[in-house]
All heavy atoms as TSV, in Angstrom:
chain	resi	resn	atom	element	x	y	z
A	1	MET	N	N	-5.411	5.156	-45.835
A	1	MET	CA	C	-4.996	6.533	-45.824
A	1	MET	C	C	-6.019	7.423	-45.126
A	1	MET	O	O	-6.210	8.555	-45.503
A	1	MET	CB	C	-4.764	7.010	-47.244
A	1	MET	CG	C	-3.692	6.281	-47.991
A	1	MET	SD	S	-2.377	7.416	-48.263
A	1	MET	CE	C	-1.106	6.358	-48.763
A	2	LYS	N	N	-6.667	6.889	-44.140
A	2	LYS	CA	C	-7.640	7.672	-43.400
A	2	LYS	C	C	-6.963	8.769	-42.587
A	2	LYS	O	O	-7.509	9.834	-42.398
A	2	LYS	CB	C	-8.426	6.772	-42.456
A	2	LYS	CG	C	-9.371	5.843	-43.145
A	2	LYS	CD	C	-10.102	5.015	-42.112
A	2	LYS	CE	C	-11.071	4.065	-42.763
A	2	LYS	NZ	N	-11.780	3.245	-41.779
A	3	ASN	N	N	-5.789	8.492	-42.095
A	3	ASN	CA	C	-5.104	9.420	-41.199
A	3	ASN	C	C	-4.401	10.557	-41.932
A	3	ASN	O	O	-3.813	11.406	-41.298
A	3	ASN	CB	C	-4.091	8.674	-40.339
A	3	ASN	CG	C	-4.761	7.735	-39.368
A	3	ASN	OD1	O	-5.897	7.948	-38.991
A	3	ASN	ND2	N	-4.050	6.699	-38.986
A	4	LYS	N	N	-4.467	10.561	-43.215
A	4	LYS	CA	C	-3.755	11.600	-43.962
A	4	LYS	C	C	-4.329	12.988	-43.684
A	4	LYS	O	O	-3.597	13.964	-43.591
A	4	LYS	CB	C	-3.824	11.291	-45.459
A	4	LYS	CG	C	-2.925	12.160	-46.286
A	4	LYS	CD	C	-2.903	11.714	-47.714
A	4	LYS	CE	C	-1.904	12.538	-48.493
A	4	LYS	NZ	N	-1.835	12.144	-49.888
A	5	ASN	N	N	-5.627	13.096	-43.526
A	5	ASN	CA	C	-6.253	14.389	-43.299
A	5	ASN	C	C	-6.217	14.799	-41.829
A	5	ASN	O	O	-6.419	15.964	-41.517
A	5	ASN	CB	C	-7.697	14.370	-43.795
A	5	ASN	CG	C	-7.745	14.239	-45.298
A	5	ASN	OD1	O	-6.833	14.651	-45.991
A	5	ASN	ND2	N	-8.818	13.640	-45.804
A	6	LYS	N	N	-6.001	13.856	-40.937
A	6	LYS	CA	C	-5.954	14.177	-39.510
A	6	LYS	C	C	-4.570	14.664	-39.140
A	6	LYS	O	O	-3.581	14.033	-39.466
A	6	LYS	CB	C	-6.306	12.954	-38.666
A	6	LYS	CG	C	-7.735	12.532	-38.799
A	6	LYS	CD	C	-8.002	11.369	-37.885
A	6	LYS	CE	C	-9.428	10.921	-38.005
A	6	LYS	NZ	N	-9.720	9.803	-37.112
A	7	LYS	N	N	-4.525	15.755	-38.456
A	7	LYS	CA	C	-3.236	16.288	-38.013
A	7	LYS	C	C	-3.273	16.403	-36.501
A	7	LYS	O	O	-3.690	17.415	-35.959
A	7	LYS	CB	C	-2.968	17.637	-38.655
A	7	LYS	CG	C	-2.939	17.547	-40.155
A	7	LYS	CD	C	-2.057	18.566	-40.746
A	7	LYS	CE	C	-2.041	18.320	-42.245
A	7	LYS	NZ	N	-0.982	18.923	-42.904
A	8	GLU	N	N	-2.860	15.326	-35.848
A	8	GLU	CA	C	-2.834	15.315	-34.392
A	8	GLU	C	C	-1.392	15.395	-33.929
A	8	GLU	O	O	-0.538	14.677	-34.407
A	8	GLU	CB	C	-3.487	14.051	-33.850
A	8	GLU	CG	C	-4.957	13.969	-34.138
A	8	GLU	CD	C	-5.565	12.717	-33.561
A	8	GLU	OE1	O	-4.939	12.099	-32.675
A	8	GLU	OE2	O	-6.663	12.366	-33.994
A	9	LEU	N	N	-1.189	16.269	-33.005
A	9	LEU	CA	C	0.141	16.443	-32.461
A	9	LEU	C	C	0.008	16.638	-30.970
A	9	LEU	O	O	-0.780	17.448	-30.501
A	9	LEU	CB	C	0.818	17.674	-33.089
A	9	LEU	CG	C	2.225	17.980	-32.631
A	9	LEU	CD1	C	3.172	16.852	-33.031
A	9	LEU	CD2	C	2.705	19.282	-33.232
A	10	SER	N	N	0.753	15.859	-30.219
A	10	SER	CA	C	0.695	16.019	-28.765
A	10	SER	C	C	2.085	16.398	-28.275
A	10	SER	O	O	3.072	15.768	-28.628
A	10	SER	CB	C	0.230	14.715	-28.104
A	10	SER	OG	O	1.123	13.676	-28.391
A	11	LEU	N	N	2.120	17.412	-27.486
A	11	LEU	CA	C	3.375	17.870	-26.918
A	11	LEU	C	C	3.490	17.345	-25.495
A	11	LEU	O	O	2.550	17.422	-24.712
A	11	LEU	CB	C	3.426	19.400	-26.898
A	11	LEU	CG	C	3.390	20.067	-28.269
A	11	LEU	CD1	C	3.322	21.564	-28.106
A	11	LEU	CD2	C	4.607	19.674	-29.076
A	12	LEU	N	N	4.628	16.801	-25.181
A	12	LEU	CA	C	4.869	16.245	-23.866
A	12	LEU	C	C	5.968	17.033	-23.177
A	12	LEU	O	O	6.969	17.383	-23.800
A	12	LEU	CB	C	5.270	14.772	-23.962
A	12	LEU	CG	C	4.273	13.845	-24.627
A	12	LEU	CD1	C	4.879	12.463	-24.781
A	12	LEU	CD2	C	2.995	13.778	-23.834
A	13	ASP	N	N	5.748	17.308	-21.915
A	13	ASP	CA	C	6.756	17.991	-21.121
A	13	ASP	C	C	7.840	16.978	-20.761
A	13	ASP	O	O	7.563	15.933	-20.162
A	13	ASP	CB	C	6.122	18.577	-19.871
A	13	ASP	CG	C	7.121	19.366	-19.046
A	13	ASP	OD1	O	8.109	19.863	-19.623
A	13	ASP	OD2	O	6.908	19.487	-17.833
A	14	TYR	N	N	9.062	17.267	-21.102
A	14	TYR	CA	C	10.173	16.337	-20.895
A	14	TYR	C	C	10.370	16.026	-19.418
A	14	TYR	O	O	10.522	14.866	-19.035
A	14	TYR	CB	C	11.458	16.924	-21.489
A	14	TYR	CG	C	12.672	16.079	-21.263
A	14	TYR	CD1	C	12.878	14.922	-21.988
A	14	TYR	CD2	C	13.609	16.438	-20.299
A	14	TYR	CE1	C	13.992	14.129	-21.772
A	14	TYR	CE2	C	14.729	15.655	-20.076
A	14	TYR	CZ	C	14.922	14.509	-20.824
A	14	TYR	OH	O	16.015	13.728	-20.594
A	15	LYS	N	N	10.327	17.045	-18.580
A	15	LYS	CA	C	10.584	16.845	-17.148
A	15	LYS	C	C	9.494	15.997	-16.500
A	15	LYS	O	O	9.782	15.113	-15.705
A	15	LYS	CB	C	10.709	18.186	-16.429
A	15	LYS	CG	C	11.998	18.901	-16.729
A	15	LYS	CD	C	12.121	20.170	-15.913
A	15	LYS	CE	C	13.423	20.881	-16.239
A	15	LYS	NZ	N	13.594	22.104	-15.456
A	16	SER	N	N	8.251	16.269	-16.831
A	16	SER	CA	C	7.165	15.496	-16.218
A	16	SER	C	C	7.194	14.042	-16.695
A	16	SER	O	O	6.942	13.119	-15.913
A	16	SER	CB	C	5.813	16.123	-16.523
A	16	SER	OG	O	5.546	16.070	-17.904
A	17	GLU	N	N	7.493	13.829	-17.961
A	17	GLU	CA	C	7.597	12.457	-18.473
A	17	GLU	C	C	8.766	11.720	-17.827
A	17	GLU	O	O	8.657	10.549	-17.480
A	17	GLU	CB	C	7.764	12.459	-19.998
A	17	GLU	CG	C	6.517	12.842	-20.751
A	17	GLU	CD	C	5.391	11.852	-20.550
A	17	GLU	OE1	O	5.646	10.635	-20.619
A	17	GLU	OE2	O	4.257	12.291	-20.304
A	18	LEU	N	N	9.877	12.407	-17.641
A	18	LEU	CA	C	11.040	11.794	-17.002
A	18	LEU	C	C	10.737	11.432	-15.553
A	18	LEU	O	O	11.096	10.342	-15.095
A	18	LEU	CB	C	12.233	12.749	-17.079
A	18	LEU	CG	C	13.551	12.228	-16.516
A	18	LEU	CD1	C	14.027	11.014	-17.297
A	18	LEU	CD2	C	14.608	13.318	-16.545
A	19	GLU	N	N	10.047	12.310	-14.843
A	19	GLU	CA	C	9.682	12.031	-13.453
A	19	GLU	C	C	8.728	10.845	-13.373
A	19	GLU	O	O	8.838	10.011	-12.474
A	19	GLU	CB	C	9.051	13.262	-12.806
A	19	GLU	CG	C	10.030	14.379	-12.539
A	19	GLU	CD	C	11.134	13.967	-11.578
A	19	GLU	OE1	O	10.847	13.263	-10.598
A	19	GLU	OE2	O	12.295	14.359	-11.820
A	20	LYS	N	N	7.800	10.761	-14.302
A	20	LYS	CA	C	6.852	9.643	-14.316
A	20	LYS	C	C	7.575	8.326	-14.582
A	20	LYS	O	O	7.310	7.317	-13.925
A	20	LYS	CB	C	5.778	9.891	-15.377
A	20	LYS	CG	C	4.638	8.900	-15.317
A	20	LYS	CD	C	3.463	9.358	-16.167
A	20	LYS	CE	C	3.691	8.936	-17.591
A	20	LYS	NZ	N	2.505	9.125	-18.445
A	21	ILE	N	N	8.524	8.345	-15.498
A	21	ILE	CA	C	9.295	7.141	-15.801
A	21	ILE	C	C	10.146	6.733	-14.603
A	21	ILE	O	O	10.244	5.552	-14.261
A	21	ILE	CB	C	10.162	7.362	-17.058
A	21	ILE	CG1	C	9.271	7.460	-18.294
A	21	ILE	CG2	C	11.185	6.252	-17.226
A	21	ILE	CD1	C	10.002	7.896	-19.544
A	22	LYS	N	N	10.769	7.702	-13.940
A	22	LYS	CA	C	11.577	7.393	-12.753
A	22	LYS	C	C	10.719	6.804	-11.640
A	22	LYS	O	O	11.122	5.866	-10.961
A	22	LYS	CB	C	12.283	8.653	-12.249
A	22	LYS	CG	C	13.493	9.041	-13.057
A	22	LYS	CD	C	14.165	10.250	-12.439
A	22	LYS	CE	C	15.388	10.671	-13.215
A	22	LYS	NZ	N	16.042	11.848	-12.618
A	23	LYS	N	N	9.529	7.362	-11.456
A	23	LYS	CA	C	8.625	6.865	-10.418
A	23	LYS	C	C	8.209	5.427	-10.717
A	23	LYS	O	O	8.208	4.580	-9.821
A	23	LYS	CB	C	7.400	7.777	-10.337
A	23	LYS	CG	C	6.492	7.483	-9.189
A	23	LYS	CD	C	5.361	8.499	-9.149
A	23	LYS	CE	C	4.436	8.226	-7.986
A	23	LYS	NZ	N	3.323	9.168	-7.946
A	24	ASP	N	N	7.856	5.150	-11.960
A	24	ASP	CA	C	7.486	3.792	-12.348
A	24	ASP	C	C	8.665	2.847	-12.183
A	24	ASP	O	O	8.504	1.701	-11.755
A	24	ASP	CB	C	6.994	3.758	-13.798
A	24	ASP	CG	C	5.655	4.458	-13.981
A	24	ASP	OD1	O	4.954	4.668	-12.970
A	24	ASP	OD2	O	5.321	4.790	-15.128
A	25	SER	N	N	9.856	3.321	-12.519
A	25	SER	CA	C	11.055	2.505	-12.402
A	25	SER	C	C	11.349	2.175	-10.941
A	25	SER	O	O	11.709	1.038	-10.622
A	25	SER	CB	C	12.243	3.225	-13.030
A	25	SER	OG	O	13.413	2.476	-12.881
A	26	LYS	N	N	11.182	3.151	-10.062
A	26	LYS	CA	C	11.415	2.909	-8.635
A	26	LYS	C	C	10.435	1.870	-8.099
A	26	LYS	O	O	10.808	1.018	-7.294
A	26	LYS	CB	C	11.284	4.208	-7.845
A	26	LYS	CG	C	12.456	5.137	-8.005
A	26	LYS	CD	C	12.264	6.404	-7.183
A	26	LYS	CE	C	13.393	7.391	-7.440
A	26	LYS	NZ	N	13.209	8.632	-6.682
A	27	ALA	N	N	9.197	1.932	-8.539
A	27	ALA	CA	C	8.193	0.965	-8.089
A	27	ALA	C	C	8.561	-0.438	-8.565
A	27	ALA	O	O	8.460	-1.401	-7.798
A	27	ALA	CB	C	6.818	1.357	-8.611
A	28	ARG	N	N	8.999	-0.565	-9.800
A	28	ARG	CA	C	9.400	-1.877	-10.332
A	28	ARG	C	C	10.615	-2.420	-9.601
A	28	ARG	O	O	10.681	-3.607	-9.288
A	28	ARG	CB	C	9.692	-1.774	-11.817
A	28	ARG	CG	C	8.465	-1.618	-12.658
A	28	ARG	CD	C	8.801	-1.589	-14.119
A	28	ARG	NE	N	7.614	-1.315	-14.903
A	28	ARG	CZ	C	7.618	-0.717	-16.059
A	28	ARG	NH1	N	8.762	-0.336	-16.596
A	28	ARG	NH2	N	6.504	-0.495	-16.700
A	29	VAL	N	N	11.582	-1.573	-9.326
A	29	VAL	CA	C	12.784	-2.000	-8.609
A	29	VAL	C	C	12.424	-2.450	-7.206
A	29	VAL	O	O	12.924	-3.471	-6.720
A	29	VAL	CB	C	13.834	-0.858	-8.587
A	29	VAL	CG1	C	14.943	-1.154	-7.602
A	29	VAL	CG2	C	14.409	-0.644	-9.975
A	30	PHE	N	N	11.531	-1.720	-6.536
A	30	PHE	CA	C	11.101	-2.097	-5.187
A	30	PHE	C	C	10.423	-3.469	-5.197
A	30	PHE	O	O	10.719	-4.318	-4.361
A	30	PHE	CB	C	10.155	-1.045	-4.621
A	30	PHE	CG	C	9.605	-1.397	-3.277
A	30	PHE	CD1	C	10.406	-1.312	-2.153
A	30	PHE	CD2	C	8.304	-1.836	-3.140
A	30	PHE	CE1	C	9.914	-1.650	-0.902
A	30	PHE	CE2	C	7.801	-2.174	-1.901
A	30	PHE	CZ	C	8.606	-2.078	-0.778
A	31	ILE	N	N	9.534	-3.690	-6.159
A	31	ILE	CA	C	8.847	-4.983	-6.262
A	31	ILE	C	C	9.840	-6.090	-6.557
A	31	ILE	O	O	9.783	-7.174	-5.959
A	31	ILE	CB	C	7.746	-4.918	-7.339
A	31	ILE	CG1	C	6.624	-3.996	-6.877
A	31	ILE	CG2	C	7.203	-6.305	-7.656
A	31	ILE	CD1	C	5.609	-3.675	-7.940
A	32	LEU	N	N	10.771	-5.851	-7.446
A	32	LEU	CA	C	11.773	-6.855	-7.803
A	32	LEU	C	C	12.642	-7.211	-6.609
A	32	LEU	O	O	12.842	-8.399	-6.318
A	32	LEU	CB	C	12.648	-6.342	-8.950
A	32	LEU	CG	C	13.747	-7.274	-9.429
A	32	LEU	CD1	C	13.144	-8.519	-10.059
A	32	LEU	CD2	C	14.647	-6.569	-10.409
A	33	TYR	N	N	13.153	-6.210	-5.901
A	33	TYR	CA	C	13.998	-6.494	-4.737
A	33	TYR	C	C	13.204	-7.168	-3.618
A	33	TYR	O	O	13.727	-8.026	-2.916
A	33	TYR	CB	C	14.675	-5.222	-4.230
A	33	TYR	CG	C	15.913	-4.860	-5.026
A	33	TYR	CD1	C	16.035	-3.618	-5.620
A	33	TYR	CD2	C	16.950	-5.771	-5.175
A	33	TYR	CE1	C	17.170	-3.285	-6.354
A	33	TYR	CE2	C	18.081	-5.447	-5.896
A	33	TYR	CZ	C	18.178	-4.197	-6.482
A	33	TYR	OH	O	19.288	-3.888	-7.205
A	34	SER	N	N	11.953	-6.797	-3.453
A	34	SER	CA	C	11.118	-7.464	-2.449
A	34	SER	C	C	10.971	-8.944	-2.767
A	34	SER	O	O	11.065	-9.799	-1.880
A	34	SER	CB	C	9.735	-6.820	-2.390
A	34	SER	OG	O	9.838	-5.479	-2.026
A	35	PHE	N	N	10.749	-9.245	-4.034
A	35	PHE	CA	C	10.623	-10.643	-4.461
A	35	PHE	C	C	11.926	-11.398	-4.243
A	35	PHE	O	O	11.930	-12.521	-3.721
A	35	PHE	CB	C	10.210	-10.694	-5.937
A	35	PHE	CG	C	10.040	-12.079	-6.458
A	35	PHE	CD1	C	8.965	-12.864	-6.070
A	35	PHE	CD2	C	10.968	-12.605	-7.349
A	35	PHE	CE1	C	8.814	-14.155	-6.558
A	35	PHE	CE2	C	10.820	-13.888	-7.842
A	35	PHE	CZ	C	9.747	-14.662	-7.446
A	36	ILE	N	N	13.043	-10.792	-4.597
A	36	ILE	CA	C	14.346	-11.446	-4.435
A	36	ILE	C	C	14.651	-11.681	-2.959
A	36	ILE	O	O	15.137	-12.757	-2.580
A	36	ILE	CB	C	15.453	-10.609	-5.110
A	36	ILE	CG1	C	15.295	-10.659	-6.625
A	36	ILE	CG2	C	16.837	-11.093	-4.701
A	36	ILE	CD1	C	16.210	-9.738	-7.382
A	37	ILE	N	N	14.370	-10.716	-2.110
A	37	ILE	CA	C	14.615	-10.869	-0.672
A	37	ILE	C	C	13.738	-11.977	-0.097
A	37	ILE	O	O	14.201	-12.792	0.715
A	37	ILE	CB	C	14.394	-9.526	0.054
A	37	ILE	CG1	C	15.533	-8.578	-0.300
A	37	ILE	CG2	C	14.286	-9.718	1.553
A	37	ILE	CD1	C	15.341	-7.159	0.186
A	38	THR	N	N	12.476	-12.034	-0.529
A	38	THR	CA	C	11.577	-13.092	-0.059
A	38	THR	C	C	12.096	-14.465	-0.459
A	38	THR	O	O	12.104	-15.399	0.359
A	38	THR	CB	C	10.160	-12.872	-0.623
A	38	THR	OG1	O	9.708	-11.570	-0.267
A	38	THR	CG2	C	9.197	-13.912	-0.100
A	39	VAL	N	N	12.542	-14.607	-1.690
A	39	VAL	CA	C	13.081	-15.886	-2.156
A	39	VAL	C	C	14.335	-16.251	-1.365
A	39	VAL	O	O	14.506	-17.409	-0.960
A	39	VAL	CB	C	13.375	-15.826	-3.675
A	39	VAL	CG1	C	14.185	-17.023	-4.126
A	39	VAL	CG2	C	12.082	-15.741	-4.455
A	40	CYS	N	N	15.196	-15.288	-1.102
A	40	CYS	CA	C	16.420	-15.563	-0.327
A	40	CYS	C	C	16.092	-16.015	1.090
A	40	CYS	O	O	16.737	-16.937	1.613
A	40	CYS	CB	C	17.315	-14.332	-0.298
A	40	CYS	SG	S	18.113	-13.980	-1.869
A	41	ILE	N	N	15.105	-15.396	1.704
A	41	ILE	CA	C	14.708	-15.801	3.053
A	41	ILE	C	C	14.191	-17.231	3.056
A	41	ILE	O	O	14.546	-18.042	3.930
A	41	ILE	CB	C	13.658	-14.821	3.630
A	41	ILE	CG1	C	14.315	-13.474	3.922
A	41	ILE	CG2	C	12.993	-15.384	4.879
A	41	ILE	CD1	C	13.346	-12.377	4.284
A	42	VAL	N	N	13.374	-17.586	2.085
A	42	VAL	CA	C	12.853	-18.953	1.988
A	42	VAL	C	C	13.987	-19.942	1.767
A	42	VAL	O	O	14.015	-21.020	2.375
A	42	VAL	CB	C	11.792	-19.043	0.863
A	42	VAL	CG1	C	11.425	-20.483	0.573
A	42	VAL	CG2	C	10.562	-18.246	1.236
A	43	VAL	N	N	14.947	-19.593	0.937
A	43	VAL	CA	C	16.085	-20.477	0.677
A	43	VAL	C	C	16.897	-20.709	1.950
A	43	VAL	O	O	17.271	-21.845	2.268
A	43	VAL	CB	C	16.966	-19.904	-0.456
A	43	VAL	CG1	C	18.304	-20.611	-0.518
A	43	VAL	CG2	C	16.253	-19.996	-1.786
A	44	VAL	N	N	17.170	-19.651	2.691
A	44	VAL	CA	C	17.946	-19.783	3.926
A	44	VAL	C	C	17.190	-20.651	4.936
A	44	VAL	O	O	17.784	-21.521	5.588
A	44	VAL	CB	C	18.278	-18.386	4.504
A	44	VAL	CG1	C	18.808	-18.498	5.920
A	44	VAL	CG2	C	19.268	-17.667	3.614
A	45	ILE	N	N	15.886	-20.430	5.069
A	45	ILE	CA	C	15.093	-21.241	5.994
A	45	ILE	C	C	15.119	-22.713	5.580
A	45	ILE	O	O	15.252	-23.608	6.427
A	45	ILE	CB	C	13.644	-20.703	6.084
A	45	ILE	CG1	C	13.649	-19.363	6.803
A	45	ILE	CG2	C	12.721	-21.695	6.778
A	45	ILE	CD1	C	12.320	-18.646	6.783
A	46	ASN	N	N	15.031	-22.987	4.295
A	46	ASN	CA	C	15.077	-24.371	3.822
A	46	ASN	C	C	16.435	-25.015	4.068
A	46	ASN	O	O	16.510	-26.194	4.439
A	46	ASN	CB	C	14.716	-24.443	2.344
A	46	ASN	CG	C	13.233	-24.308	2.110
A	46	ASN	OD1	O	12.425	-24.633	2.985
A	46	ASN	ND2	N	12.863	-23.833	0.940
A	47	ILE	N	N	17.499	-24.273	3.879
A	47	ILE	CA	C	18.835	-24.817	4.132
A	47	ILE	C	C	18.992	-25.148	5.613
A	47	ILE	O	O	19.498	-26.223	5.969
A	47	ILE	CB	C	19.925	-23.832	3.647
A	47	ILE	CG1	C	19.948	-23.787	2.131
A	47	ILE	CG2	C	21.295	-24.235	4.202
A	47	ILE	CD1	C	20.854	-22.723	1.558
A	48	VAL	N	N	18.551	-24.264	6.480
A	48	VAL	CA	C	18.629	-24.511	7.920
A	48	VAL	C	C	17.785	-25.729	8.284
A	48	VAL	O	O	18.203	-26.577	9.086
A	48	VAL	CB	C	18.186	-23.258	8.711
A	48	VAL	CG1	C	17.996	-23.573	10.186
A	48	VAL	CG2	C	19.191	-22.134	8.519
A	49	ASN	N	N	16.617	-25.841	7.690
A	49	ASN	CA	C	15.742	-26.974	7.961
A	49	ASN	C	C	16.383	-28.295	7.518
A	49	ASN	O	O	16.318	-29.296	8.241
A	49	ASN	CB	C	14.393	-26.775	7.279
A	49	ASN	CG	C	13.373	-27.798	7.701
A	49	ASN	OD1	O	13.458	-28.328	8.793
A	49	ASN	ND2	N	12.418	-28.071	6.835
A	50	VAL	N	N	16.996	-28.320	6.369
A	50	VAL	CA	C	17.651	-29.531	5.878
A	50	VAL	C	C	18.809	-29.915	6.796
A	50	VAL	O	O	18.984	-31.100	7.135
A	50	VAL	CB	C	18.146	-29.340	4.419
A	50	VAL	CG1	C	19.098	-30.439	4.021
A	50	VAL	CG2	C	16.964	-29.274	3.477
A	51	MET	N	N	19.594	-28.947	7.214
A	51	MET	CA	C	20.704	-29.248	8.122
A	51	MET	C	C	20.181	-29.747	9.467
A	51	MET	O	O	20.733	-30.686	10.046
A	51	MET	CB	C	21.572	-28.002	8.312
A	51	MET	CG	C	22.350	-27.668	7.070
A	51	MET	SD	S	23.386	-26.186	7.058
A	51	MET	CE	C	23.326	-25.511	8.637
A	52	ASN	N	N	19.119	-29.154	9.965
A	52	ASN	CA	C	18.529	-29.576	11.230
A	52	ASN	C	C	17.990	-31.005	11.141
A	52	ASN	O	O	18.193	-31.812	12.050
A	52	ASN	CB	C	17.405	-28.607	11.620
A	52	ASN	CG	C	16.931	-28.821	13.025
A	52	ASN	OD1	O	17.638	-29.390	13.835
A	52	ASN	ND2	N	15.728	-28.370	13.307
A	53	MET	N	N	17.332	-31.307	10.050
A	53	MET	CA	C	16.811	-32.674	9.876
A	53	MET	C	C	17.951	-33.683	9.775
A	53	MET	O	O	17.855	-34.805	10.286
A	53	MET	CB	C	15.925	-32.753	8.624
A	53	MET	CG	C	14.608	-32.025	8.769
A	53	MET	SD	S	13.610	-32.636	10.136
A	53	MET	CE	C	13.230	-34.261	9.550
A	54	SER	N	N	19.024	-33.314	9.145
A	54	SER	CA	C	20.181	-34.199	9.048
A	54	SER	C	C	20.758	-34.490	10.430
A	54	SER	O	O	21.092	-35.642	10.744
A	54	SER	CB	C	21.241	-33.568	8.143
A	54	SER	OG	O	22.388	-34.360	8.089
A	55	VAL	N	N	20.867	-33.468	11.244
A	55	VAL	CA	C	21.380	-33.645	12.609
A	55	VAL	C	C	20.434	-34.523	13.420
A	55	VAL	O	O	20.862	-35.426	14.141
A	55	VAL	CB	C	21.594	-32.274	13.290
A	55	VAL	CG1	C	21.864	-32.444	14.776
A	55	VAL	CG2	C	22.722	-31.510	12.608
A	56	ILE	N	N	19.145	-34.305	13.297
A	56	ILE	CA	C	18.159	-35.102	14.040
A	56	ILE	C	C	18.224	-36.566	13.609
A	56	ILE	O	O	18.169	-37.478	14.446
A	56	ILE	CB	C	16.741	-34.525	13.830
A	56	ILE	CG1	C	16.620	-33.200	14.582
A	56	ILE	CG2	C	15.674	-35.505	14.310
A	56	ILE	CD1	C	15.328	-32.456	14.300
A	57	LEU	N	N	18.341	-36.807	12.324
A	57	LEU	CA	C	18.420	-38.186	11.838
A	57	LEU	C	C	19.685	-38.898	12.314
A	57	LEU	O	O	19.686	-40.086	12.620
A	57	LEU	CB	C	18.333	-38.232	10.310
A	57	LEU	CG	C	16.950	-37.947	9.732
A	57	LEU	CD1	C	17.039	-37.844	8.210
A	57	LEU	CD2	C	15.965	-39.024	10.143
A	58	ARG	N	N	20.789	-38.187	12.399
A	58	ARG	CA	C	22.026	-38.794	12.864
A	58	ARG	C	C	21.975	-39.087	14.357
A	58	ARG	O	O	22.572	-40.043	14.834
A	58	ARG	CB	C	23.228	-37.892	12.557
A	58	ARG	CG	C	23.577	-37.913	11.098
A	58	ARG	CD	C	24.785	-37.078	10.825
A	58	ARG	NE	N	25.037	-37.058	9.391
A	58	ARG	CZ	C	26.160	-36.633	8.883
A	58	ARG	NH1	N	27.124	-36.164	9.642
A	58	ARG	NH2	N	26.315	-36.634	7.576
A	59	LYS	N	N	21.287	-38.272	15.113
A	59	LYS	CA	C	21.174	-38.484	16.555
A	59	LYS	C	C	20.296	-39.689	16.879
A	59	LYS	O	O	20.511	-40.362	17.883
A	59	LYS	CB	C	20.602	-37.236	17.247
A	59	LYS	CG	C	21.598	-36.133	17.411
A	59	LYS	CD	C	20.990	-34.976	18.185
A	59	LYS	CE	C	22.003	-33.876	18.387
A	59	LYS	NZ	N	21.431	-32.746	19.141
A	60	LYS	N	N	19.295	-39.959	16.033
A	60	LYS	CA	C	18.395	-41.077	16.278
A	60	LYS	C	C	19.113	-42.422	16.164
A	60	LYS	O	O	18.755	-43.374	16.815
A	60	LYS	CB	C	17.220	-41.041	15.320
A	60	LYS	CG	C	16.176	-40.036	15.700
A	60	LYS	CD	C	14.968	-40.145	14.799
A	60	LYS	CE	C	13.891	-39.190	15.257
A	60	LYS	NZ	N	12.683	-39.293	14.443
A	61	ILE	N	N	20.106	-42.497	15.334
A	61	ILE	CA	C	20.817	-43.764	15.107
A	61	ILE	C	C	21.795	-44.011	16.165
A	61	ILE	O	O	22.009	-44.100	17.177
A	61	ILE	CB	C	21.554	-43.756	13.753
A	61	ILE	CG1	C	20.554	-43.648	12.629
A	61	ILE	CG2	C	22.413	-44.980	13.618
A	61	ILE	CD1	C	21.173	-43.545	11.275
């Protein structure tokens, strides 16, 4: 019960807090989409590579 005598109250501006949350959210969304796009590019390159290797192997025979 140490906090019983302490009376701390902090007032937060709703608009500034909302803007800060939106800014953080935009940064997270940007990072997430960047990661997803990078993974998609790697997947497409790998699929093309597998198809190319298949064609090369069939031509050798």
